[in-house]
Backbone as CSV, one residue per row, in Angstrom:
resi,resn,N_x,N_y,N_z,CA_x,CA_y,CA_z,C_x,C_y,C_z
1,MET,105.784,87.876,119.910,104.411,87.819,119.153,104.378,86.666,118.208
2,GLN,103.361,85.788,118.032,103.463,84.667,117.333,102.438,84.945,116.197
3,LYS,102.677,84.389,115.032,101.606,84.362,113.871,101.632,82.751,113.339
4,ILE,100.449,82.401,113.082,100.305,81.019,112.764,99.542,80.991,111.340
5,TYR,100.177,80.151,110.411,99.555,80.311,109.145,99.540,78.827,108.671
6,PRO,98.587,78.401,107.729,98.716,77.138,107.247,99.546,77.104,106.043
7,ALA,100.483,76.048,105.873,101.151,75.879,104.683,100.955,74.561,103.911
8,ILE,101.032,74.775,102.857,100.877,73.301,101.803,102.190,72.851,101.408
9,PHE,102.483,71.684,101.905,103.662,70.739,101.606,103.264,69.975,100.228
10,THR,104.094,69.909,99.238,104.128,69.195,98.126,105.310,68.307,98.058
11,HIS,104.907,66.878,98.008,106.087,65.901,97.765,106.266,65.882,96.505
12,GLU,107.648,66.313,96.102,107.982,66.247,94.677,108.609,64.988,94.271
13,ASP,108.734,64.809,92.820,109.241,63.507,92.275,110.627,63.104,92.894
14,ASP,111.493,64.154,93.264,112.746,64.031,93.706,112.852,63.660,95.147
15,ASP,111.711,63.576,95.686,111.447,63.146,97.361,111.716,64.503,98.183
16,GLN,112.025,65.657,97.532,112.129,66.838,98.423,110.522,67.219,98.434
17,TYR,110.528,68.437,99.299,109.195,69.054,99.530,109.280,70.641,99.318
18,THR,108.261,71.064,98.400,108.135,72.461,98.400,107.039,72.757,99.378
19,VAL,107.208,74.104,99.788,106.124,74.643,100.756,105.783,75.912,100.386
20,TYR,104.441,76.326,100.431,104.064,77.597,100.058,102.868,78.029,101.096
21,PHE,102.644,79.122,101.198,101.417,79.811,102.075,100.587,80.410,101.190
22,PRO,99.437,79.893,101.149,98.373,80.296,100.258,97.990,81.723,100.636
23,ASP,98.028,82.220,101.827,97.656,83.515,102.253,98.881,84.542,102.079
24,LEU,100.046,84.107,101.720,101.205,85.017,101.562,101.770,84.970,100.342
25,GLN,101.348,85.776,99.368,101.727,85.903,97.885,103.452,85.808,98.034
26,GLY,104.000,84.805,97.295,105.418,84.751,97.206,106.168,83.950,98.408
27,CYS,105.607,83.627,99.348,106.280,83.245,100.556,106.265,81.689,100.242
28,GLU,107.428,81.051,99.901,107.706,79.761,99.487,109.010,79.423,99.813
29,THR,109.165,77.955,99.995,110.402,77.537,100.299,110.488,75.827,99.984
30,TYR,111.587,75.214,100.344,111.543,73.814,100.103,112.475,73.120,101.126
31,GLY,112.418,71.927,101.279,113.388,70.997,101.987,113.587,69.665,101.428
32,GLU,114.791,69.115,101.943,115.086,67.796,101.512,114.144,66.746,102.060
33,ASN,113.749,67.077,103.155,112.713,66.051,103.779,111.490,66.759,104.419
34,VAL,110.635,66.189,105.109,109.447,67.091,105.776,109.975,67.874,106.885
35,GLU,110.831,67.193,107.834,111.538,67.900,108.875,112.357,69.275,108.386
36,HIS,113.236,69.072,107.494,113.902,70.216,106.691,113.011,71.211,106.284
37,ALA,111.984,70.889,105.510,110.949,71.689,104.811,110.299,72.516,105.891
38,THR,109.925,71.775,107.061,109.358,72.614,108.274,110.108,73.619,108.693
39,LEU,111.297,73.375,108.940,112.287,74.292,109.464,112.429,75.589,108.635
40,MET,112.461,75.195,107.113,112.684,76.320,106.324,111.368,77.117,106.150
41,ALA,110.111,76.398,106.355,108.999,77.103,106.303,108.889,78.143,107.355
42,ILE,109.389,77.730,108.704,109.326,78.592,109.655,110.133,79.956,109.411
43,GLU,111.414,79.617,108.881,112.210,80.625,108.592,111.549,81.740,107.597
44,ALA,111.040,81.036,106.537,110.338,81.737,105.433,109.334,82.761,106.068
45,LEU,108.391,82.202,106.816,107.267,82.770,107.389,107.795,83.905,108.280
46,GLU,108.746,83.680,109.064,109.176,84.698,109.937,109.767,85.870,109.310
47,LEU,110.511,85.540,108.209,111.139,86.664,107.291,110.146,87.448,106.580
48,TYR,109.024,86.811,106.083,107.992,87.331,105.322,107.224,88.432,106.240
49,ILE,106.615,87.764,107.395,105.999,88.539,108.369,106.678,89.916,108.919
50,GLU,108.182,89.718,109.195,108.918,90.681,109.663,109.062,91.872,108.597
51,ALA,109.024,91.383,107.274,109.301,92.507,106.178,107.956,93.345,106.045
52,LEU,106.859,92.414,106.129,105.501,93.384,106.106,105.460,94.413,107.320
53,ILE,105.805,93.899,108.480,105.873,94.670,109.544,106.626,95.923,109.397
54,ASN,108.050,95.654,108.887,108.902,96.781,108.750,108.501,97.678,107.551
55,HIS,107.737,97.295,106.731,107.300,98.199,105.524,105.996,98.650,105.756
56,ASN,105.443,98.654,107.228,104.149,99.123,107.431,103.089,98.622,106.534
57,MET,103.011,97.386,106.160,102.166,96.687,105.299,101.238,95.848,106.112
58,PRO,100.076,95.646,105.814,99.099,94.764,106.620,99.488,93.262,106.656
59,ILE,99.162,92.640,107.564,99.331,91.211,107.760,98.250,90.472,107.284
60,PRO,98.226,89.671,106.247,96.874,89.064,106.130,96.367,88.180,107.000
61,ILE,95.149,87.946,107.051,94.547,86.997,107.993,94.712,85.603,107.493
62,ALA,95.015,84.632,108.305,95.272,83.319,107.833,93.900,82.553,107.438
63,SER,93.869,81.685,106.334,92.530,81.152,106.217,92.640,79.817,106.956
64,SER,91.213,79.164,106.951,90.991,78.104,107.840,91.719,76.938,107.011
65,ILE,92.388,75.985,107.717,93.063,74.760,107.094,91.910,73.898,106.485
66,GLU,90.644,73.968,106.973,89.646,73.115,106.240,89.370,73.667,104.848
67,LYS,89.462,74.821,104.805,89.243,75.607,103.445,90.446,75.124,102.476
68,ILE,91.525,75.159,102.889,92.609,74.736,102.060,92.703,73.254,101.760
69,ASN,92.456,72.585,102.665,92.431,70.930,102.403,91.393,70.721,101.410
70,LYS,90.427,71.520,101.199,89.602,71.084,100.079,90.211,71.361,98.694
71,THR,91.378,72.122,98.386,92.139,72.163,97.254,93.317,71.391,96.944
72,LEU,93.686,70.711,97.951,94.737,69.706,97.897,94.830,68.568,96.735
73,GLU,95.974,68.271,96.280,96.306,67.254,95.208,96.659,66.038,96.048
74,GLY,96.835,65.019,95.401,97.151,63.772,96.117,98.546,63.741,96.841
75,ASN,99.481,64.468,96.282,100.836,64.512,96.982,100.938,65.750,97.791
76,GLU,99.945,66.327,98.336,100.152,67.550,99.073,99.389,67.307,100.493
77,PHE,99.997,68.080,101.464,99.272,68.107,102.849,99.449,69.473,103.430
78,THR,98.681,69.857,104.392,98.801,71.035,105.059,99.212,70.839,106.464
79,SER,99.921,71.866,106.936,100.293,71.847,108.391,100.342,73.476,108.790
80,PHE,100.170,73.639,110.063,100.298,74.987,110.418,101.789,75.204,110.706
81,ILE,102.069,76.465,110.463,103.492,76.837,110.823,103.569,78.195,111.651
82,VAL,104.303,78.111,112.795,104.253,79.117,113.746,105.433,80.105,113.550
83,ALA,105.285,81.251,113.429,106.407,82.298,113.372,106.489,82.945,114.676
84,THR,107.607,82.960,115.392,107.896,83.750,116.605,108.544,84.841,116.249
85,LEU,107.961,85.989,116.286,108.702,87.284,115.830,109.275,88.000,116.974
86,LYS,110.473,88.699,116.838,111.165,89.471,117.753,110.282,90.663,118.146
87,GLU,110.280,91.008,119.421,109.644,92.071,119.900,110.047,93.429,119.320
88,ASN,111.290,93.479,119.007,111.804,94.938,118.466,111.768,94.844,116.856
89,THR,110.831,94.029,116.208,110.709,94.108,114.770,110.235,95.310,114.493
90,LYS,110.846,96.152,113.360,110.478,97.328,112.825,111.686,98.134,112.431
């Protein structure tokens, strides 16, 4: 099973990137560069969704990226992140 969510990447003053998912409260991570931040975002999203499933909690619906783009600051951009979940999650 795959889940796709938009993530907001913020370029920080120390050249690292923080990443958060507006639809998933508390699902955040960071990386040393865009590539590393993307890998960390995939891992964070997979763990977050698996935890929701394992606790029988509802999985939020993803917002449209167009809606999120309207809220961005100059040092931010959005990207879709794909979580590939194990079939035996639970």
